[in-house]
TIMI-2910 file (N, C-alpha, C, CB; in pm, 1 decimal, decimal comma, always signed):
<rs>
+----------+----------+----------+----------+----------+----------+----------+----------+----------+----------+----------+----------+------+
!      n_x !      n_y !      n_z !     ca_x !     ca_y !     ca_z !      c_x !      c_y !      c_z !     cb_x !     cb_y !     cb_z ! resn !
+----------+----------+----------+----------+----------+----------+----------+----------+----------+----------+----------+----------+------+
!  -2446,2 !  +8562,6 !  -1262,8 !  -2539,2 !  +8466,5 !  -1252,4 !  -2511,0 !  +8274,1 !  -1212,8 !  -2596,7 !  +8492,7 !  -1388,0 !  Met !
!  -2570,3 !  +8305,0 !  -1070,5 !  -2592,7 !  +8179,8 !  -1030,3 !  -2627,2 !  +8103,4 !  -1152,3 !  -2693,9 !  +8174,0 !   -926,3 !  Leu !
!  -2563,1 !  +7965,1 !  -1152,7 !  -2586,3 !  +7884,0 !  -1268,3 !  -2687,3 !  +7808,9 !  -1165,1 !  -2445,5 !  +7796,6 !  -1352,3 !  Lys !
!  -2604,3 !  +7741,1 !  -1025,7 !  -2634,9 !  +7605,1 !   -970,8 !  -2612,4 !  +7620,7 !   -878,0 !  -2585,8 !  +7495,7 !  -1004,9 !  Gly !
!  -2623,1 !  +7585,6 !   -719,7 !  -2530,2 !  +7521,2 !   -642,1 !  -2545,7 !  +7388,4 !   -552,1 !  -2495,2 !  +7612,2 !   -569,0 !  Leu !
!  -2403,6 !  +7337,6 !   -488,2 !  -2397,4 !  +7258,9 !   -442,5 !  -2357,6 !  +7252,5 !   -327,4 !  -2364,4 !  +7211,2 !   -496,8 !  Leu !
!  -2482,1 !  +7235,0 !   -239,2 !  -2485,3 !  +7225,0 !    -66,1 !  -2434,8 !  +7094,8 !    +30,2 !  -2640,0 !  +7237,0 !    -25,1 !  Asn !
!  -2355,8 !  +7069,1 !    +34,5 !  -2231,9 !  +7031,2 !   +115,7 !  -2298,9 !  +7056,5 !   +248,5 !  -2084,0 !  +7123,6 !    +86,5 !  Thr !
!  -2257,0 !  +6923,5 !   +333,7 !  -2214,4 !  +6940,2 !   +491,6 !  -2152,1 !  +6854,8 !   +544,3 !  -2307,6 !  +6951,7 !   +580,1 !  Asp !
!  -2048,1 !  +6937,9 !   +621,8 !  -1916,3 !  +6831,7 !   +600,0 !  -1919,5 !  +6882,4 !   +779,5 !  -1735,1 !  +6881,4 !   +453,6 !  Trp !
!  -1828,2 !  +6791,2 !   +856,5 !  -1848,9 !  +6825,4 !  +1040,1 !  -1685,9 !  +6816,2 !   +994,7 !  -1949,5 !  +6680,8 !  +1200,2 !  Gly !
!  -1657,6 !  +6824,8 !  +1154,0 !  -1495,5 !  +6853,7 !  +1165,1 !  -1449,0 !  +6748,2 !  +1135,3 !  -1430,4 !  +6896,0 !  +1295,0 !  Asp !
!  -1330,6 !  +6763,3 !  +1021,4 !  -1184,2 !  +6650,3 !  +1038,1 !  -1241,2 !  +6576,6 !   +892,9 !  -1172,9 !  +6507,8 !  +1226,4 !  Asn !
!  -1385,1 !  +6555,7 !   +839,8 !  -1490,3 !  +6510,1 !   +806,8 !  -1587,8 !  +6526,1 !   +788,7 !  -1505,2 !  +6467,9 !   +833,5 !  Gly !
!  -1713,1 !  +6346,2 !   +809,9 !  -1859,4 !  +6497,9 !   +850,8 !  -1828,8 !  +6347,6 !   +960,6 !  -2091,9 !  +6564,4 !   +713,7 !  His !
!  -1954,5 !  +6427,7 !  +1048,6 !  -1971,1 !  +6402,2 !  +1195,3 !  -2080,3 !  +6464,6 !  +1230,8 !  -1862,9 !  +6443,9 !  +1281,8 !  Arg !
!  -2143,9 !  +6467,1 !  +1188,8 !  -2340,0 !  +6612,0 !  +1136,4 !  -2425,2 !  +6487,7 !  +1230,2 !  -2446,6 !  +6628,2 !   +842,0 !  Asn !
!  -2511,0 !  +6543,9 !  +1268,5 !  -2615,6 !  +6479,4 !  +1339,6 !  -2722,1 !  +6541,0 !  +1231,6 !  -2632,5 !  +6519,4 !  +1516,0 !  Phe !
!  -2789,5 !  +6568,9 !  +1086,0 !  -2927,3 !  +6590,8 !  +1038,1 !  -2928,2 !  +6693,1 !  +1139,2 !  -3046,5 !  +6466,4 !  +1038,4 !  Leu !
!  -3020,0 !  +6663,4 !  +1236,6 !  -3065,7 !  +6780,4 !  +1289,9 !  -2938,5 !  +6946,2 !  +1281,1 !  -3103,1 !  +6720,2 !  +1455,8 !  Gly !
!  -2821,2 !  +6875,6 !  +1297,0 !  -2769,4 !  +7021,8 !  +1358,3 !  -2726,6 !  +7059,9 !  +1205,4 !  -2619,2 !  +7022,7 !  +1500,7 !  Ala !
!  -2811,7 !  +7018,7 !  +1088,0 !  -2767,7 !  +7075,1 !   +953,5 !  -2887,8 !  +7109,9 !   +853,7 !  -2672,2 !  +6968,5 !   +882,7 !  Ser !
!  -2982,9 !  +7087,1 !   +899,4 !  -3100,3 !  +7188,7 !   +832,7 !  -3092,4 !  +7306,3 !   +887,5 !  -3249,4 !  +7148,4 !   +850,4 !  Leu !
!  -3111,3 !  +7364,2 !   +932,7 !  -3062,6 !  +7514,4 !   +975,0 !  -2923,9 !  +7549,7 !   +814,6 !  -2960,9 !  +7500,9 !  +1197,3 !  His !
!  -2890,5 !  +7514,8 !   +828,4 !  -2763,7 !  +7529,8 !   +692,1 !  -2767,2 !  +7459,4 !   +534,6 !  -2620,0 !  +7457,2 !   +751,6 !  Ser !
!  -2916,4 !  +7375,5 !   +504,6 !  -2956,5 !  +7290,4 !   +457,7 !  -3056,1 !  +7435,1 !   +421,7 !  -2982,9 !  +7144,9 !   +533,7 !  Phe !
!  -3153,1 !  +7500,1 !   +495,0 !  -3230,4 !  +7591,7 !   +431,4 !  -3210,6 !  +7743,2 !   +428,6 !  -3339,7 !  +7570,4 !   +475,8 !  Ala !
!  -3060,6 !  +7754,8 !   +463,6 !  -3011,7 !  +7918,2 !   +430,1 !  -2937,7 !  +7912,0 !   +311,7 !  -2909,9 !  +7995,0 !   +547,3 !  His !
!  -2952,6 !  +7737,4 !   +258,1 !  -2869,3 !  +7729,9 !   +123,8 !  -2972,2 !  +7749,6 !    +11,1 !  -2786,6 !  +7579,8 !   +103,3 !  Gly !
!  -3068,6 !  +7660,2 !    +60,6 !  -3162,2 !  +7663,9 !    -98,9 !  -3253,4 !  +7785,3 !    -94,8 !  -3278,9 !  +7513,4 !   -127,5 !  Ala !
!  -3265,6 !  +7818,3 !    +34,0 !  -3356,9 !  +7998,8 !    +36,4 !  -3249,3 !  +8059,2 !    -59,6 !  -3365,2 !  +8118,2 !   +235,0 !  Ala !
!  -3102,0 !  +8046,2 !    -73,7 !  -3004,8 !  +8146,1 !   -132,2 !  -3053,5 !  +8097,5 !   -248,0 !  -2839,4 !  +8147,0 !   -103,5 !  Asn !
!  -3049,4 !  +7959,9 !   -287,8 !  -3020,7 !  +7928,8 !   -432,2 !  -3186,7 !  +7935,1 !   -498,2 !  -2932,0 !  +7756,9 !   -449,6 !  Ala !
!  -3233,7 !  +7944,1 !   -445,1 !  -3419,9 !  +7955,4 !   -462,1 !  -3438,9 !  +8117,5 !   -535,0 !  -3526,8 !  +7951,3 !   -257,7 !  Trp !
!  -3397,4 !  +8222,3 !   -439,6 !  -3425,8 !  +8352,9 !   -455,2 !  -3312,8 !  +8413,0 !   -317,5 !  -3613,2 !  +8382,0 !   -442,6 !  Asn !
!  -3153,3 !  +8439,5 !   -356,2 !  -3054,6 !  +8438,9 !   -301,9 !  -3128,6 !  +8637,3 !   -235,3 !  -2895,5 !  +8393,1 !   -420,8 !  Gly !
!  -3118,4 !  +8720,0 !   -369,4 !  -3138,8 !  +8875,3 !   -333,7 !  -3276,0 !  +8904,6 !   -184,6 !  -3205,0 !  +8958,7 !   -514,7 !  Lys !
!  -3392,3 !  +8762,8 !   -148,3 !  -3522,5 !  +8811,3 !    -69,9 !  -3471,6 !  +8702,9 !    +21,8 !  -3699,4 !  +8804,6 !   -142,7 !  Ala !
!  -3305,7 !  +8667,8 !    +49,7 !  -3320,2 !  +8616,4 !   +189,0 !  -3243,6 !  +8762,7 !   +338,0 !  -3206,5 !  +8433,4 !   +177,0 !  Val !
!  -3308,2 !  +8783,1 !   +411,2 !  -3299,6 !  +8852,3 !   +469,3 !  -3109,6 !  +8747,7 !   +603,3 !  -3487,0 !  +8890,5 !   +511,6 !  Asp !
!  -3047,9 !  +8819,9 !   +568,0 !  -2953,7 !  +8646,6 !   +680,3 !  -2946,9 !  +8745,8 !   +850,8 !  -2666,9 !  +8583,6 !   +590,7 !  Asn !
!  -2996,2 !  +8859,3 !   +881,7 !  -3000,3 !  +8914,9 !   +974,2 !  -3093,4 !  +8850,7 !  +1046,8 !  -3010,4 !  +9029,6 !   +955,9 !  Asp !
!  -3195,7 !  +8765,7 !   +951,4 !  -3309,2 !  +8750,4 !  +1021,9 !  -3360,8 !  +8628,6 !  +1023,9 !  -3395,6 !  +8827,5 !   +984,9 !  Arg !
!  -3257,9 !  +8542,2 !   +888,4 !  -3225,8 !  +8438,6 !   +830,6 !  -3357,6 !  +8328,4 !   +968,1 !  -3016,1 !  +8420,5 !   +823,5 !  Phe !
!  -3223,4 !  +8290,6 !  +1030,0 !  -3231,4 !  +8196,2 !  +1180,3 !  -3361,5 !  +8232,8 !  +1228,4 !  -3106,9 !  +8234,4 !  +1313,0 !  Thr !
!  -3441,3 !  +8338,8 !  +1307,2 !  -3546,1 !  +8379,8 !  +1333,3 !  -3683,7 !  +8337,0 !  +1305,1 !  -3531,0 !  +8464,5 !  +1304,4 !  Asp !
!  -3635,1 !  +8352,4 !  +1134,9 !  -3745,9 !  +8338,7 !  +1026,4 !  -3767,6 !  +8224,2 !  +1048,8 !  -3723,0 !  +8364,6 !   +880,4 !  Asn !
!  -3623,5 !  +8108,2 !  +1030,2 !  -3596,2 !  +7962,5 !   +998,1 !  -3763,3 !  +7918,2 !  +1107,2 !  -3389,5 !  +7889,8 !  +1069,8 !  Phe !
!  -3674,9 !  +7916,8 !  +1229,3 !  -3702,6 !  +7868,8 !  +1382,9 !  -3890,7 !  +7858,3 !  +1407,3 !  -3619,2 !  +8011,6 !  +1507,9 !  Cys !
!  -3922,6 !  +8023,7 !  +1328,1 !  -4031,2 !  +8024,8 !  +1250,7 !  -4066,5 !  +7953,3 !  +1224,2 !  -4041,3 !  +8064,9 !  +1175,6 !  His !
!  -4028,5 !  +7936,3 !  +1103,7 !  -4145,7 !  +7845,5 !  +1025,2 !  -4125,1 !  +7670,2 !  +1074,5 !  -4117,2 !  +7864,4 !   +823,4 !  Gln !
!  -3976,6 !  +7656,7 !  +1117,5 !  -3959,6 !  +7504,1 !  +1096,7 !  -4025,1 !  +7439,7 !  +1237,3 !  -3781,7 !  +7458,3 !  +1073,5 !  Ala !
!  -4005,2 !  +7495,3 !  +1332,9 !  -4050,4 !  +7451,4 !  +1460,7 !  -4124,5 !  +7582,8 !  +1537,9 !  -3918,4 !  +7390,3 !  +1545,3 !  Phe !
!  -4270,8 !  +7739,3 !  +1448,6 !  -4315,3 !  +7741,6 !  +1520,2 !  -4286,2 !  +7803,5 !  +1650,9 !  -4332,2 !  +7663,4 !  +1506,6 !  Gly !
!  -4149,9 !  +7874,8 !  +1591,3 !  -4065,5 !  +7927,6 !  +1733,7 !  -4162,8 !  +8127,8 !  +1721,8 !  -3795,1 !  +7924,3 !  +1692,7 !  Gln !
!  -4263,6 !  +8176,6 !  +1915,2 !  -4307,8 !  +8296,4 !  +1833,0 !  -4169,7 !  +8363,1 !  +1873,9 !  -4468,1 !  +8384,1 !  +1877,7 !  Gln !
!  -4097,2 !  +8331,1 !  +1991,8 !  -4065,5 !  +8429,7 !  +2012,6 !  -3842,6 !  +8402,1 !  +1941,3 !  -4130,4 !  +8460,4 !  +2196,2 !  Asn !
!  -3811,4 !  +8440,2 !  +2019,4 !  -3662,1 !  +8410,7 !  +1943,6 !  -3571,0 !  +8345,5 !  +2063,6 !  -3577,1 !  +8573,8 !  +1876,8 !  Asn !
!  -3575,5 !  +8298,1 !  +2141,2 !  -3516,7 !  +8205,1 !  +2238,7 !  -3504,9 !  +8042,0 !  +2138,8 !  -3636,4 !  +8199,6 !  +2397,5 !  Arg !
!  -3518,9 !  +7986,8 !  +2067,7 !  -3469,1 !  +7895,6 !  +1943,6 !  -3349,8 !  +7977,6 !  +1863,4 !  -3607,3 !  +7862,7 !  +1829,2 !  Leu !
!  -3416,6 !  +8101,1 !  +1866,4 !  -3300,9 !  +8129,0 !  +1736,5 !  -3143,0 !  +8167,2 !  +1796,0 !  -3359,2 !  +8283,9 !  +1630,5 !  Ala !
!  -3180,4 !  +8196,2 !  +1885,1 !  -3135,7 !  +8254,8 !  +2001,0 !  -3022,9 !  +8137,1 !  +2076,2 !  -3276,3 !  +8295,2 !  +2095,3 !  Lys !
!  -3031,1 !  +8071,5 !  +2053,0 !  -2972,0 !  +7945,2 !  +2112,8 !  -2932,7 !  +7900,8 !  +1986,2 !  -3068,3 !  +7840,2 !  +2201,6 !  Ala !
!  -2959,3 !  +7890,1 !  +1939,8 !  -2878,6 !  +7814,9 !  +1766,3 !  -2756,1 !  +7926,6 !  +1721,9 !  -3031,4 !  +7814,8 !  +1585,4 !  Leu !
!  -2793,1 !  +8070,6 !  +1740,0 !  -2694,6 !  +8160,4 !  +1722,1 !  -2566,8 !  +8120,2 !  +1784,0 !  -2735,8 !  +8282,1 !  +1768,5 !  Arg !
!  -2585,2 !  +8134,7 !  +1971,4 !  -2506,2 !  +8110,0 !  +2063,6 !  -2423,3 !  +7901,5 !  +2063,9 !  -2618,1 !  +8164,3 !  +2199,8 !  Leu !
!  -2541,8 !  +7931,5 !  +1986,3 !  -2398,2 !  +7704,1 !  +1973,5 !  -2337,0 !  +7699,4 !  +1840,2 !  -2526,0 !  +7470,5 !  +1961,3 !  Leu !
!  -2416,1 !  +7851,5 !  +1742,1 !  -2303,2 !  +7800,6 !  +1602,4 !  -2221,2 !  +7909,4 !  +1649,5 !  -2358,0 !  +7810,4 !  +1401,7 !  Gly !
!  -2227,8 !  +7944,1 !  +1739,3 !  -2032,1 !  +8052,3 !  +1768,9 !  -1955,8 !  +7984,1 !  +1870,6 !  -2038,0 !  +8253,4 !  +1856,7 !  Ser !
!  -1963,7 !  +7834,2 !  +1950,0 !  -1905,0 !  +7835,8 !  +2109,3 !  -1762,6 !  +7790,3 !  +2061,9 !  -1990,4 !  +7712,7 !  +2242,4 !  Thr !
!  -1753,2 !  +7763,6 !  +1905,6 !  -1655,3 !  +7669,5 !  +1864,3 !  -1443,7 !  +7895,3 !  +1895,4 !  -1751,3 !  +7562,4 !  +1579,2 !  Tyr !
!  -1577,3 !  +7929,1 !  +1916,2 !  -1488,5 !  +8116,3 !  +1865,0 !  -1470,8 !  +8083,0 !  +2040,8 !  -1629,3 !  +8336,9 !  +1777,6 !  Ile !
!  -1562,2 !  +8044,7 !  +2153,8 !  -1531,7 !  +8037,0 !  +2265,7 !  -1341,2 !  +8021,3 !  +2358,8 !  -1623,4 !  +7933,5 !  +2273,1 !  Thr !
!  -1314,3 !  +7910,1 !  +2267,2 !  -1162,0 !  +7825,6 !  +2250,9 !  -1063,7 !  +7934,5 !  +2285,9 !  -1121,7 !  +7759,2 !  +2077,7 !  Cys !
!  -1073,5 !  +8088,0 !  +2203,1 !  -1024,2 !  +8142,4 !  +2119,7 !   -906,1 !  +8140,6 !  +2049,5 !  -1036,9 !  +8211,6 !  +2148,4 !  Gly !
!   -948,3 !  +8048,5 !  +1973,4 !   -795,6 !  +7949,8 !  +1870,4 !   -900,5 !  +7902,1 !  +1787,9 !   -671,0 !  +7783,0 !  +1959,3 !  Lys !
!   -862,6 !  +7942,6 !  +1631,7 !   -922,6 !  +7819,9 !  +1536,8 !   -792,8 !  +7710,8 !  +1465,1 !  -1017,8 !  +7905,9 !  +1390,8 !  Thr !
!   -851,1 !  +7641,1 !  +1400,8 !   -830,2 !  +7551,4 !  +1339,7 !   -839,1 !  +7505,0 !  +1161,0 !   -890,4 !  +7500,6 !  +1411,9 !  Val !
!   -812,7 !  +7474,1 !  +1119,9 !   -863,5 !  +7493,5 !  +1006,2 !   -910,6 !  +7342,3 !  +1008,7 !   -767,0 !  +7554,3 !   +890,1 !  Pro !
!   -987,9 !  +7297,0 !   +920,8 !  -1097,9 !  +7167,4 !   +970,4 !  -1099,8 !  +7133,1 !  +1038,3 !  -1118,0 !  +7069,3 !   +941,2 !  Asn !
!  -1147,2 !  +7166,7 !  +1162,3 !  -1136,6 !  +7142,5 !  +1303,2 !  -1195,7 !  +7238,1 !  +1386,0 !  -1008,6 !  +7130,7 !  +1340,8 !  Lys !
!  -1188,4 !  +7176,5 !  +1537,3 !  -1167,7 !  +7293,4 !  +1641,2 !  -1141,0 !  +7237,5 !  +1741,8 !  -1272,7 !  +7386,0 !  +1670,7 !  Ser !
!  -1079,3 !  +7305,0 !  +1859,3 !  -1020,0 !  +7218,5 !  +1935,4 !  -1128,9 !  +7160,5 !  +2016,1 !   -912,5 !  +7277,0 !  +2009,9 !  Leu !
!  -1299,2 !  +7163,0 !  +2003,8 !  -1406,4 !  +7180,9 !  +2087,0 !  -1388,3 !  +7043,5 !  +2002,2 !  -1534,7 !  +7309,6 !  +2096,0 !  Leu !
!  -1394,6 !  +7016,0 !  +1901,7 !  -1404,6 !  +6879,5 !  +1853,5 !  -1298,7 !  +6804,6 !  +1902,2 !  -1407,8 !  +6869,3 !  +1711,2 !  Phe !
!  -1149,9 !  +6826,2 !  +1903,1 !  -1048,8 !  +6754,9 !  +1942,2 !  -1084,8 !  +6740,3 !  +2121,6 !   -900,7 !  +6836,1 !  +1890,9 !  Met !
!  -1161,0 !  +6802,8 !  +2145,1 !  -1119,0 !  +6738,1 !  +2296,6 !  -1236,3 !  +6675,3 !  +2318,8 !  -1078,7 !  +6844,1 !  +2430,1 !  Ser !
!  -1367,8 !  +6708,8 !  +2275,6 !  -1503,5 !  +6569,5 !  +2298,3 !  -1479,0 !  +6456,4 !  +2178,5 !  -1706,0 !  +6643,1 !  +2266,7 !  Phe !
!  -1368,0 !  +6435,9 !  +2064,8 !  -1437,6 !  +6343,6 !  +1978,5 !  -1269,8 !  +6279,3 !  +1983,6 !  -1532,8 !  +6408,2 !  +1810,4 !  Phe !
!  -1173,7 !  +6332,1 !  +2028,6 !  -1088,7 !  +6252,4 !  +2034,2 !   -973,2 !  +6271,1 !  +2110,1 !  -1067,1 !  +6230,8 !  +1933,4 !  Glu !
!   -935,1 !  +6114,1 !  +2154,8 !   -849,0 !  +6089,4 !  +2260,6 !   -738,1 !  +6147,6 !  +2240,0 !   -827,2 !  +5965,2 !  +2286,6 !  Pro !
!   -682,9 !  +6217,0 !  +2360,2 !   -631,6 !  +6268,9 !  +2428,0 !   -477,6 !  +6257,1 !  +2466,9 !   -702,2 !  +6255,6 !  +2495,7 !  Met !
!   -344,9 !  +6167,5 !  +2401,2 !   -292,0 !  +6069,5 !  +2386,6 !   -222,6 !  +6134,4 !  +2318,8 !   -343,7 !  +5963,8 !  +2355,4 !  Arg !
!    -34,2 !  +6109,5 !  +2378,8 !    +54,1 !  +6149,9 !  +2281,6 !    +60,9 !  +6283,9 !  +2207,7 !    +42,0 !  +6066,2 !  +2199,0 !  Gly !
!    +49,2 !  +6222,2 !  +2091,2 !    +74,3 !  +6364,4 !  +2018,8 !    -54,0 !  +6449,0 !  +1994,7 !   +142,3 !  +6341,7 !  +1872,1 !  Asp !
!   -219,6 !  +6429,5 !  +1936,6 !   -311,8 !  +6434,6 !  +2024,2 !   -337,3 !  +6552,4 !  +2110,1 !   -292,8 !  +6340,6 !  +2090,0 !  Lys !
!   -195,0 !  +6502,3 !  +2226,8 !   -218,4 !  +6593,9 !  +2360,9 !   -152,4 !  +6772,0 !  +2310,8 !   -101,4 !  +6505,0 !  +2523,7 !  Ala !
!    +34,0 !  +6658,0 !  +2255,2 !   +108,0 !  +6827,7 !  +2186,8 !    +60,2 !  +6882,6 !  +2095,1 !   +244,5 !  +6835,8 !  +2126,6 !  Val !
!    -30,7 !  +6846,7 !  +2037,3 !   -119,9 !  +6924,6 !  +1921,3 !   -120,6 !  +7036,1 !  +1978,7 !   -271,6 !  +6878,3 !  +1882,0 !  Glu !
!   -326,3 !  +6946,0 !  +2038,0 !   -403,6 !  +7069,7 !  +2100,0 !   -281,0 !  +7161,0 !  +2203,0 !   -554,9 !  +7000,0 !  +2209,0 !  Thr !
!   -212,2 !  +7153,2 !  +2281,0 !   -114,9 !  +7216,6 !  +2351,1 !    -46,8 !  +7328,0 !  +2237,6 !     -9,1 !  +7100,2 !  +2414,3 !  Ala !
!    +19,1 !  +7283,3 !  +2119,3 !    +58,4 !  +7396,8 !  +2083,8 !    -21,0 !  +7514,2 !  +2021,7 !   +140,5 !  +7367,1 !  +2017,8 !  Gln !
!   -146,7 !  +7451,7 !  +1953,4 !   -252,8 !  +7521,1 !  +1914,9 !   -259,1 !  +7619,2 !  +2012,4 !   -371,2 !  +7445,9 !  +1898,6 !  Leu !
!   -282,9 !  +7618,2 !  +2130,2 !   -356,9 !  +7666,4 !  +2227,4 !   -326,8 !  +7798,0 !  +2223,8 !   -339,6 !  +7607,0 !  +2349,8 !  Ile !
!   -175,2 !  +7776,7 !  +2271,8 !     +7,5 !  +7871,1 !  +2254,8 !    -43,0 !  +8020,3 !  +2181,0 !   +164,3 !  +7760,5 !  +2098,5 !  Arg !
+----------+----------+----------+----------+----------+----------+----------+----------+----------+----------+----------+----------+------+
</rs>
């Protein structure tokens, strides 16, 4: 029996997420905490976009799912960060460049 839920938000290698990027996950956590058995995970993103933004079609939901899976396009996953994070936010110098090159192999 679920006694409670701690809904947190952690970005790659620490917290660097904008609130707007976290709203979907906060809503999903809240919905599951409130009544998890009633949550339709397959349609949650569509329902969220309809309720939060008045979406009448699935274009925004489709974009959110695509953006949420872009880290997979690198072909490699890294614990607690992604290659996209490393390339966009961390300077590519010395040991970082070597570390990234080794991860891609």
